[in-house]
C-alpha positions as CSV (number, residue, x, y, z in Angstrom):
1,X,0.0,0.0,0.0
2,X,1.3,3.4,-1.0
3,X,0.6,6.2,1.5
4,X,1.5,9.7,0.6
5,X,-0.6,11.8,2.9
6,X,-3.2,11.2,5.6
7,X,-4.2,14.4,7.4
8,X,-7.1,15.1,9.7
9,X,-7.4,18.6,11.2
10,X,-10.3,19.7,13.3
11,X,-10.5,23.2,14.6
12,X,-13.1,25.6,16.1
13,X,-14.7,27.9,13.6
14,X,-13.2,31.3,14.0
15,X,-16.5,33.2,13.6
16,X,-19.3,30.9,14.6
17,X,-19.4,29.5,18.2
18,X,-20.3,25.8,18.5
19,X,-19.1,25.0,14.9
20,X,-16.1,22.9,14.1
21,X,-14.2,22.9,10.8
22,X,-13.0,19.5,9.5
23,X,-10.2,19.4,7.0
24,X,-9.6,15.9,5.6
25,X,-6.8,15.1,3.1
26,X,-6.0,11.5,2.1
27,X,-3.7,10.4,-0.7
28,X,-3.3,6.6,-0.2
29,X,-3.6,3.5,-2.3
30,X,-4.9,5.3,-5.3
31,X,-7.5,7.2,-3.4
32,X,-7.4,11.0,-3.2
33,X,-9.7,12.9,-0.9
34,X,-9.5,16.6,-0.1
35,X,-12.5,17.9,1.7
36,X,-13.5,20.6,4.2
37,X,-16.8,20.5,6.1
38,X,-18.4,22.3,9.0
39,X,-20.2,20.6,11.8
40,X,-22.0,21.7,15.0
41,X,-20.7,20.3,18.3
42,X,-23.9,18.2,18.6
43,X,-23.7,16.6,15.1
44,X,-23.8,12.8,15.8
45,X,-22.0,11.8,12.6
46,X,-19.2,14.3,13.5
47,X,-18.9,13.0,17.0
48,X,-18.7,9.4,15.7
49,X,-16.0,10.4,13.2
50,X,-13.9,12.1,15.9
51,X,-14.2,9.0,18.2
52,X,-13.2,6.7,15.4
53,X,-10.2,8.9,14.5
54,X,-9.0,9.0,18.1
55,X,-9.4,5.2,18.4
56,X,-7.4,4.6,15.2
57,X,-4.7,7.1,16.3
58,X,-4.4,5.2,19.7
59,X,-4.2,1.9,17.9
60,X,-1.5,3.0,15.6
61,X,0.5,4.7,18.3
62,X,0.5,1.4,20.3
63,X,1.2,-0.9,17.4
64,X,4.5,-2.8,17.2
65,X,6.8,-1.9,14.3
66,X,6.9,-4.8,12.0
């Protein structure tokens, strides 16, 4: 698998309280995704995405180097 870029950035919207900006950039295994979206703090799909991103990050940080 060729991985060039995987980047997830979530930040508070600088103008609208309670809104988060999600920047997603993936260039891996022939797939290229560049997307920016905005979500309210209460958006369930946003919350699920963040939980999964944290889970994956923890899993990778604890993985043995093969």
